[in-house]
C-alpha positions in Angstrom: -12.0 -12.1 12.4 -10.3 -12.1 9.0 -12.2 -9.5 7.0 -13.0 -5.9 8.1 -15.1 -3.8 5.8 -15.2 -0.2 6.9 -16.0 1.4 3.5 -18.1 4.6 3.5 -17.8 5.2 7.3 -16.2 8.7 7.2 -13.2 7.6 9.3 -11.1 10.6 8.4 -7.6 11.1 9.6 -8.0 10.1 13.3 -10.1 7.0 12.5 -7.7 6.0 9.7 -4.7 6.4 12.0 -6.4 4.3 14.6 -7.0 1.5 12.1 -3.4 1.7 10.8 -2.1 1.5 14.4 -4.2 -1.5 15.2 -2.9 -3.2 12.0 0.7 -2.9 13.2 0.2 -5.7 15.7 -2.8 -7.5 14.3 -2.1 -11.0 13.2 -5.6 -12.2 12.1 -7.1 -9.7 9.7 -6.2 -10.6 6.1 -8.6 -8.4 4.2 -9.2 -4.7 5.0 -11.5 -2.4 3.0 -11.2 1.4 3.8 -12.9 2.6 0.6 -14.3 6.2 0.7 -13.3 7.2 4.2 -11.8 10.7 3.6 -8.3 9.3 4.1 -5.3 11.4 3.0 -1.5 11.3 2.7 -1.1 10.9 6.5 -2.9 7.6 6.3 -0.5 6.5 3.6 2.3 7.2 6.1 0.5 5.4 8.9 -0.1 2.4 6.8 3.5 2.3 5.8 4.3 1.6 9.4 1.6 -1.1 9.5 3.0 -2.8 6.4 6.5 -2.9 7.9 5.3 -4.9 10.8 2.0 -6.7 9.9 2.4 -10.3 8.9 -1.2 -11.2 8.1 -2.7 -8.5 5.8 -3.1 -9.8 2.3 -5.6 -7.4 0.8 -5.9 -3.6 1.3 -8.5 -1.5 -0.4 -7.9 2.3 -0.1 -10.2 3.3 -3.1 -11.8 6.7 -3.3 -9.7 8.5 -0.7 -7.1 11.2 -1.1 -3.8 9.3 -0.6 -2.0 11.2 -3.4 1.6 10.9 -4.5 3.0 11.5 -1.0 0.8 8.9 0.7 1.5 6.2 -2.0 5.3 7.0 -1.7 5.1 6.3 2.0 3.1 3.1 1.4 5.8 2.1 -1.0 8.5 2.5 1.6 6.4 0.3 3.9 6.4 -2.4 1.3 10.1 -2.2 1.2 10.4 -2.4 5.0 12.0 1.0 5.0 11.2 3.9 7.5 9.2 6.8 6.3 10.3 9.7 8.4 12.5 9.0 11.4 15.6 7.7 9.8 15.8 4.3 11.4 15.0 1.0 9.8 12.5 -0.9 11.9 12.3 -4.1 9.9 15.0 -5.1 7.4 12.6 -7.4 5.6 10.2 -6.2 3.0 6.5 -6.9 3.4 6.0 -10.5 2.1 2.3 -10.9 2.8 0.4 -8.2 0.9 -0.9 -9.6 -2.3 -3.5 -7.1 -3.5 -3.6 -3.3 -3.1 -6.3 -1.1 -4.7 -5.8 2.6 -5.0 -8.6 3.7 -7.4 -9.5 7.4 -7.3 -6.7 8.6 -5.0 -5.2 11.5 -7.0 -2.0 9.4 -7.7 0.0 10.6 -10.6 3.0 9.1 -12.4 5.5 10.0 -9.7 3.5 8.2 -7.0 2.8 5.2 -9.3 6.5 4.9 -10.1 7.4 4.8 -6.4 5.0 1.9 -5.9 6.3 0.1 -9.0 9.9 0.5 -7.8 9.0 -0.8 -4.4 7.4 -3.9 -5.9 10.4 -4.5 -8.1 12.8 -4.1 -5.1 10.6 -6.4 -3.0 10.9 -9.0 -5.7 14.7 -8.7 -6.0 15.1 -8.9 -2.2 12.6 -11.8 -1.4 13.0 -13.7 -4.7 9.3 -14.5 -4.5 6.9 -13.9 -7.3 4.9 -10.8 -6.3 1.2 -10.9 -7.1 0.3 -7.4 -6.1 -2.3 -5.8 -8.3 -1.8 -2.1 -8.7 -5.3 -1.0 -9.5 -6.5 2.4 -10.5 -3.4 4.6 -10.5 -4.9 6.8 -13.3 -1.8 6.6 -15.5 -1.2 4.7 -18.7 0.7 1.4 -18.6 3.5 2.9 -20.8 4.4 5.2 -17.8 5.8 2.1 -16.1 8.3 1.3 -18.8 9.1 -2.3 -19.3 6.3 -4.2 -17.6 8.3 -7.4 -17.8 10.1 -6.1 -14.8 7.0 -6.6 -12.8 6.4 -10.4 -12.4 2.7 -11.2 -12.0 1.9 -7.6 -11.2 -1.0 -6.0 -13.1 -1.6 -2.4 -13.7 -5.1 -1.1 -14.3 -6.3 2.4 -15.1 
């Protein structure tokens, strides 16, 4: 099983946490769609943990949820390989597998968007690989990100 499409299933917080927990150790799913599942900032935090450990997930769609700035900030820390809350670093390596992340209609403002952009930039500096993460639907203008040349192969869409 490589693709899981759970969009429009009303997972809510408990269902979202269960999926995130499963993704921590899953090594086969490469594409996960959780569009429109009433997910909130807590799910951003749960997926931060998954991103620190998961070595298979390439595409994550969290469209039409309520991740917000706090949740996307947590996701950003997961991309960096950093802890979110407990003060210990679980995995010193940044996530090197995720290539596509969609966050349309998630109430993410410039602060959350900047956290994600900084994580991508740091990931690039640490791994020296060309990131190809598409930051989709952050609801802010490209100029908010400053010099887009600092984001190799990353695309920002409104």
